[in-house]
VMD Tcl script that draws the C-alpha trace (Angstrom):
set ca {
  {8.12 0.42 13.07}
  {10.96 2.32 11.23}
  {9.30 6.07 10.16}
  {9.87 6.30 6.87}
  {12.08 9.62 5.13}
  {10.18 10.81 3.01}
  {10.64 13.37 -0.35}
  {7.73 14.56 -2.27}
  {8.23 14.28 -6.11}
  {6.33 16.29 -8.35}
  {6.80 15.02 -11.46}
  {5.67 17.17 -14.53}
  {2.55 19.46 -13.26}
  {2.82 21.38 -16.34}
  {0.82 23.18 -18.79}
  {0.52 20.91 -21.62}
  {-1.36 18.21 -19.47}
  {-4.29 20.94 -18.89}
  {-4.30 23.14 -21.87}
  {-2.18 20.93 -24.61}
  {-2.88 18.03 -26.50}
  {-2.07 15.54 -23.16}
  {-4.64 16.74 -21.94}
  {-5.45 14.56 -18.20}
  {-8.77 12.84 -18.54}
  {-8.69 10.91 -15.63}
  {-9.50 11.80 -12.64}
  {-10.58 15.62 -13.45}
  {-7.43 17.29 -14.16}
  {-8.59 20.21 -11.52}
  {-9.18 17.96 -8.97}
  {-5.61 15.92 -9.53}
  {-4.21 19.15 -9.41}
  {-5.75 20.23 -6.04}
  {-4.38 17.09 -4.37}
  {-1.29 17.68 -5.73}
  {-1.12 21.31 -4.29}
  {-2.19 20.10 -0.64}
  {0.44 17.38 -0.68}
  {3.03 20.28 -1.29}
  {1.86 22.35 1.19}
  {1.57 19.65 3.33}
  {5.06 18.66 2.63}
  {6.04 22.84 3.59}
  {4.14 22.40 6.69}
  {5.66 19.01 7.93}
  {9.45 20.13 6.44}
  {9.51 17.20 4.05}
  {12.18 17.57 1.41}
  {10.61 18.30 -2.18}
  {11.72 17.71 -5.72}
  {9.83 20.06 -8.55}
  {10.50 18.19 -11.70}
  {9.91 19.68 -15.30}
  {9.85 17.40 -18.79}
  {11.81 19.71 -21.30}
  {12.63 19.04 -24.95}
  {13.88 21.54 -27.38}
  {12.62 24.37 -28.89}
  {10.14 23.18 -32.09}
  {9.00 20.11 -30.27}
  {5.47 19.47 -30.05}
  {5.26 19.15 -26.84}
  {7.20 20.45 -23.68}
  {9.34 22.52 -25.99}
  {11.61 24.31 -23.61}
  {9.93 28.07 -22.92}
  {6.74 27.53 -24.63}
  {3.26 27.81 -22.84}
  {2.99 24.28 -22.34}
  {6.44 23.53 -20.93}
  {5.82 25.99 -18.14}
  {4.50 25.01 -14.47}
  {0.93 25.34 -13.71}
  {0.86 28.72 -11.63}
  {-0.19 26.29 -8.56}
  {2.46 24.93 -8.06}
  {4.96 27.75 -9.49}
  {3.04 29.85 -6.53}
  {4.35 27.52 -4.06}
  {7.52 26.40 -4.53}
  {10.47 26.92 -2.06}
  {13.52 28.32 -2.26}
  {15.48 24.76 -0.41}
  {13.38 22.70 -3.04}
  {15.08 20.85 -5.97}
  {14.38 21.82 -9.07}
  {15.01 18.91 -12.10}
  {14.53 18.74 -15.97}
  {14.54 15.96 -17.66}
  {14.13 14.65 -21.01}
  {13.10 10.83 -20.60}
  {10.16 9.18 -18.47}
  {11.72 8.34 -15.01}
  {12.68 11.58 -13.10}
  {15.65 9.73 -12.44}
  {16.71 9.35 -15.44}
  {19.89 11.70 -16.66}
  {19.49 13.92 -13.68}
  {20.78 14.34 -10.47}
  {17.49 13.70 -8.54}
  {18.60 10.59 -7.02}
  {21.76 12.05 -5.32}
  {20.16 14.67 -4.01}
  {17.86 12.46 -2.07}
  {20.87 10.28 -1.12}
  {22.16 13.97 0.35}
  {18.58 14.50 2.40}
  {18.88 11.10 3.96}
  {15.78 9.91 2.18}
  {14.51 6.63 1.62}
  {10.54 7.05 0.42}
  {9.44 8.97 -2.45}
  {5.69 9.98 -2.77}
  {5.13 10.66 -6.45}
  {2.58 13.12 -7.17}
  {1.72 14.76 -10.95}
  {1.64 13.35 -14.71}
  {1.24 10.67 -15.67}
  {-0.25 7.28 -14.22}
  {0.93 5.85 -17.60}
  {3.91 7.29 -18.16}
  {6.37 8.96 -15.83}
  {5.25 7.96 -12.62}
  {5.21 4.19 -13.64}
  {8.82 4.97 -14.59}
  {9.44 7.10 -11.96}
  {8.32 4.42 -9.40}
  {9.98 1.34 -11.21}
  {12.83 3.25 -11.52}
  {13.59 3.84 -7.43}
  {13.09 0.03 -7.06}
  {16.46 -0.01 -8.51}
  {17.86 2.64 -6.71}
  {16.75 1.03 -2.62}
  {14.20 3.89 -2.50}
  {10.37 2.42 -1.64}
  {8.18 4.69 -3.67}
  {4.51 5.62 -2.78}
  {1.76 7.00 -5.72}
  {-1.06 9.03 -4.86}
  {-4.11 8.09 -6.93}
  {-6.04 11.40 -6.71}
  {-3.03 13.36 -7.02}
  {-2.12 11.30 -10.33}
  {-3.75 11.13 -13.33}
  {-3.90 9.49 -17.33}
  {-4.97 9.96 -20.73}
  {-6.84 7.97 -23.57}
  {-4.56 5.78 -25.67}
  {-4.77 4.13 -28.94}
  {-3.35 3.33 -31.31}
  {-2.09 0.17 -33.35}
  {-2.16 -2.56 -30.53}
  {-5.45 -1.57 -28.97}
  {-7.08 1.33 -26.93}
  {-7.63 2.30 -23.74}
  {-9.63 4.79 -21.72}
  {-8.11 6.51 -18.97}
  {-10.01 5.75 -16.16}
  {-9.60 2.25 -17.09}
  {-5.54 2.77 -17.68}
  {-4.94 4.94 -14.56}
  {-6.78 2.37 -12.08}
  {-5.09 -0.61 -14.06}
  {-1.60 0.94 -13.70}
  {-2.46 1.81 -9.65}
  {-3.26 -1.92 -8.82}
  {0.01 -3.00 -11.17}
  {1.55 -0.52 -9.22}
  {0.28 -1.79 -5.53}
  {1.19 -5.43 -6.31}
  {4.86 -4.68 -6.27}
  {6.44 -0.93 -7.02}
  {4.72 1.09 -5.07}
  {2.55 2.27 -2.04}
  {-0.89 3.76 -3.84}
  {-2.98 5.80 -1.12}
  {-5.35 8.82 -1.68}
  {-4.22 12.17 -0.36}
  {-6.17 11.92 2.85}
  {-4.50 8.45 4.14}
  {-0.69 9.41 2.75}
  {-1.39 12.94 4.94}
  {-2.48 10.84 7.77}
  {0.91 8.57 7.49}
  {2.91 11.09 7.34}
  {1.68 13.11 10.58}
  {2.03 10.12 12.02}
  {5.23 8.89 10.55}
  {3.99 5.74 9.19}
  {4.94 3.45 6.14}
  {1.65 3.47 4.15}
  {0.56 -0.27 3.61}
  {1.65 -2.19 0.28}
  {0.74 -5.28 -1.18}
  {3.02 -7.61 -2.87}
  {2.94 -9.81 -6.03}
  {2.26 -13.15 -4.22}
  {-0.57 -11.59 -2.65}
  {-2.28 -9.83 -5.37}
  {-1.82 -12.77 -7.20}
  {-4.05 -14.66 -4.89}
  {-6.55 -12.29 -4.50}
  {-6.68 -11.78 -7.90}
  {-7.44 -15.88 -8.41}
  {-10.13 -15.92 -6.07}
  {-11.39 -12.75 -7.29}
  {-11.94 -14.09 -10.97}
  {-12.53 -17.93 -10.02}
  {-14.95 -19.56 -11.67}
}
mol new
graphics top color blue
foreach p $ca { graphics top sphere $p radius 0.5 }
foreach p [lrange $ca 0 end-1] q [lrange $ca 1 end] { graphics top cylinder $p $q radius 0.2 }
display resetview
């Protein structure tokens, strides 16, 4: 079994998700933050490459306006930043879109990205999906991410249902989904996380809803 060459990708852990209109609703944002920072601390201990990404829109934008309070990284993330880590700003969902993150990861010899941060229903899923096209394996930490309640002309979904549904979707094809604790054990052991696939998930789904 080949050991993964991992990098931790910390996605948009910014004040907008704690104090702004995009407040994370599930899991509780302070709990998910604690898992994000634990993953960052482990990455430091194990010498993993780390990418810290910040969503950034022009001045005057309703959210993530550059220089605004909501645009700022959470202080618990800010104080952990290391000189050798990659910093990136983006204005789209995926951390790879319009950035040089993929090139930097290639320079580090990375073949697996571990995604933490916000939101499950936007930037996390976009990043995991684009990773596939770049030839990178993806991992998403279920308790170090989070979703918001959504409602629009199509319907409404509570954050807990949205988060859990997207994790099932991700694990069926795009990413290995695990808790931070399980991931930490895999990192220390130099092992990949187990992942399902679409065929197996489909068969298990049929069995789960038979009759």
